[in-house]
PAGUKOL-662450 format. One line per 2 residues: number of its first residue (from 0); their letters; for each residue x, y, z of C-alpha. Coordinates in Angstrom, 3 decimals. Layout:
<midos>
NUM) a) X/Y/Z ~ ...
</midos>
This chain:
<midos>
0) xx) -49.241/-2.441/59.745 ~ -46.729/-1.095/61.384
2) xx) -44.033/-3.498/62.882 ~ -41.846/-2.404/65.792
4) xx) -38.407/-3.961/66.462 ~ -37.155/-3.758/70.247
6) xx) -34.368/-5.135/72.142 ~ -31.131/-3.833/73.763
8) xx) -28.629/-2.320/71.370 ~ -26.475/-4.788/69.289
10) xx) -29.469/-6.953/68.655 ~ -29.978/-6.526/65.018
12) xx) -32.833/-4.210/65.072 ~ -31.643/-2.322/62.116
14) xx) -30.247/-5.225/60.121 ~ -33.480/-7.360/60.420
16) xx) -35.469/-3.961/59.966 ~ -34.095/-3.295/56.590
18) xx) -34.124/-6.404/55.715 ~ -37.678/-7.555/56.768
20) xx) -39.328/-4.214/55.004 ~ -37.218/-5.092/51.515
22) xx) -39.130/-8.547/51.899 ~ -42.495/-7.603/52.931
24) xx) -42.392/-4.328/50.530 ~ -42.641/-1.832/53.549
26) xx) -40.632/1.253/54.294 ~ -37.957/1.409/56.901
28) xx) -37.312/3.648/59.479 ~ -34.664/3.565/62.161
30) xx) -35.712/5.763/64.835 ~ -32.214/6.860/66.012
32) xx) -31.545/7.662/62.368 ~ -34.632/9.593/61.861
34) xx) -34.133/11.684/65.140 ~ -30.395/12.612/63.668
36) xx) -32.117/13.740/60.501 ~ -34.603/16.108/62.455
38) xx) -32.439/17.273/64.748 ~ -29.579/17.566/62.631
40) xx) -27.132/15.831/64.612 ~ -25.737/12.434/65.922
42) xx) -27.206/10.436/69.086 ~ -24.209/10.871/70.553
44) xx) -23.850/14.834/70.052 ~ -27.266/15.175/71.295
46) xx) -26.348/12.992/74.529 ~ -22.379/14.775/74.978
48) xx) -24.253/18.257/74.544 ~ -28.086/17.971/75.781
50) xx) -28.035/14.862/77.868 ~ -30.202/11.589/78.210
52) xx) -33.454/13.435/79.555 ~ -33.627/15.473/76.539
54) xx) -33.013/12.807/74.388 ~ -35.374/11.039/75.805
56) xx) -37.904/13.646/75.305 ~ -37.466/13.689/71.958
58) xx) -37.379/10.642/71.132 ~ -41.107/10.365/72.530
60) xx) -41.785/13.035/70.765 ~ -40.881/11.299/67.536
62) xx) -42.013/7.896/68.018 ~ -45.531/9.632/68.130
64) xx) -44.524/11.079/64.540 ~ -43.946/7.654/63.010
66) xx) -46.095/5.690/65.254 ~ -48.776/5.638/62.467
68) xx) -47.297/5.139/59.610 ~ -48.241/2.174/57.550
70) xx) -46.653/-0.580/55.736 ~ -43.412/0.338/57.797
72) xx) -41.069/-1.440/60.123 ~ -39.460/0.667/62.541
74) xx) -36.417/-0.216/64.565 ~ -35.952/1.869/67.757
76) xx) -33.149/2.465/70.057 ~ -32.738/-0.181/73.265
78) xx) -33.862/2.255/75.786 ~ -36.985/3.444/73.481
80) xx) -39.604/1.063/75.018 ~ -38.245/1.671/78.612
82) xx) -39.271/5.095/78.949 ~ -42.497/7.145/79.139
84) xx) -45.325/5.505/77.880 ~ -43.440/4.597/74.873
86) xx) -44.308/0.553/75.130 ~ -48.032/1.363/75.919
88) xx) -47.993/3.524/72.650 ~ -46.879/0.883/70.531
90) xx) -48.843/-1.879/72.152 ~ -52.120/0.568/71.599
92) xx) -51.309/1.856/67.760 ~ -53.712/0.641/65.199
94) xx) -52.734/-2.690/63.213 ~ -49.259/-2.434/65.099
96) xx) -46.919/-5.503/66.277 ~ -43.878/-5.040/68.395
98) xx) -41.369/-7.642/68.212 ~ -38.777/-8.176/70.405
100) xx) -35.303/-9.903/69.180 ~ -34.150/-11.392/72.091
102) xx) -30.013/-11.811/72.645 ~ -27.629/-13.218/74.791
104) xx) -25.632/-11.120/76.637 ~ -22.324/-12.740/75.528
106) xx) -23.550/-12.517/72.124 ~ -24.396/-8.536/72.626
108) xx) -20.916/-7.915/74.355 ~ -19.276/-9.684/71.161
110) xx) -21.220/-7.492/68.902 ~ -20.706/-4.194/71.054
112) xx) -17.245/-3.898/72.140 ~ -15.254/-3.512/69.169
114) xx) -18.209/-0.641/68.103 ~ -18.469/0.893/71.799
116) xx) -16.923/4.005/70.420 ~ -20.437/4.895/68.232
118) xx) -22.461/4.160/71.325 ~ -23.039/6.504/74.090
120) xx) -24.137/4.474/77.007 ~ -21.410/2.222/76.546
122) xx) -18.461/4.792/75.168 ~ -17.023/4.736/78.654
124) xx) -16.589/1.420/79.335 ~ -12.615/-0.018/78.673
126) xx) -12.714/-4.066/79.586 ~ -15.123/-6.538/78.239
128) xx) -16.020/-7.605/81.916 ~ -17.536/-3.990/82.521
130) xx) -19.720/-4.048/79.419 ~ -20.994/-7.195/80.212
132) xx) -21.834/-6.224/83.756 ~ -23.464/-2.900/82.338
134) xx) -25.564/-4.977/79.498 ~ -26.492/-7.751/82.262
136) xx) -27.643/-4.650/84.586 ~ -29.484/-2.697/81.642
138) xx) -30.968/-6.136/80.481 ~ -32.517/-6.828/84.052
140) xx) -33.838/-3.521/84.185 ~ -35.263/-3.664/80.551
142) xx) -36.535/-6.815/80.626 ~ -39.949/-6.103/81.733
144) xx) -40.278/-3.990/79.031 ~ -38.960/-5.955/76.374
146) xx) -41.137/-8.966/77.477 ~ -44.476/-7.239/76.990
148) xx) -43.989/-7.300/73.316 ~ -46.438/-8.952/70.813
150) xx) -44.006/-11.416/69.926 ~ -40.372/-12.530/71.114
152) xx) -37.777/-14.190/68.905 ~ -34.607/-15.858/70.402
154) xx) -31.839/-14.608/67.684 ~ -28.798/-16.736/69.117
156) xx) -28.753/-19.487/66.984 ~ -30.245/-17.369/63.898
158) xx) -28.889/-15.577/61.043 ~ -30.330/-12.166/60.059
160) xx) -32.305/-13.859/57.347 ~ -33.548/-16.415/60.140
162) xx) -34.739/-13.783/61.993 ~ -36.780/-12.408/59.365
164) xx) -38.153/-15.891/58.558 ~ -39.502/-16.216/62.492
166) xx) -41.094/-12.615/62.090 ~ -43.092/-13.476/59.166
168) xx) -44.249/-16.964/59.859 ~ -45.593/-15.140/63.234
170) xx) -47.360/-12.712/61.094 ~ -49.022/-14.991/57.939
</midos>
């Protein structure tokens, strides 16, 4: 089985994905890290040097490479399900499930504000109020994609272990 973790940046896809993969005895792939390794540069540099359109094209290319990995947990970038046919590809993939880690705007702001310099889409935002507005707008645009997921886990009140336990309960 392949498990795809989707959700907004900062919702915990990488941390939860790594832990979930260990618990299940699966491989773990962070799509952004996979892209960085294949492209030989950071996501930040790809955005800066070649732009978001280029990034979204290669993101789809690399998603197609990992989509049929078996016994793998794959964490995706926050925008991955929202571009091209990425969400349909995941939903139609054989023996795969898509799990949305749904997290409140306030929790996302609190997590992302201190690490915004590492995030190309929000690195320019100076104030927490600007980040809150940005995330709210993005979530409004992205929710129709995220909500198509096989399962939705509300993460606000859960620890990483709690999220992992919820996913496992949904699977078995």
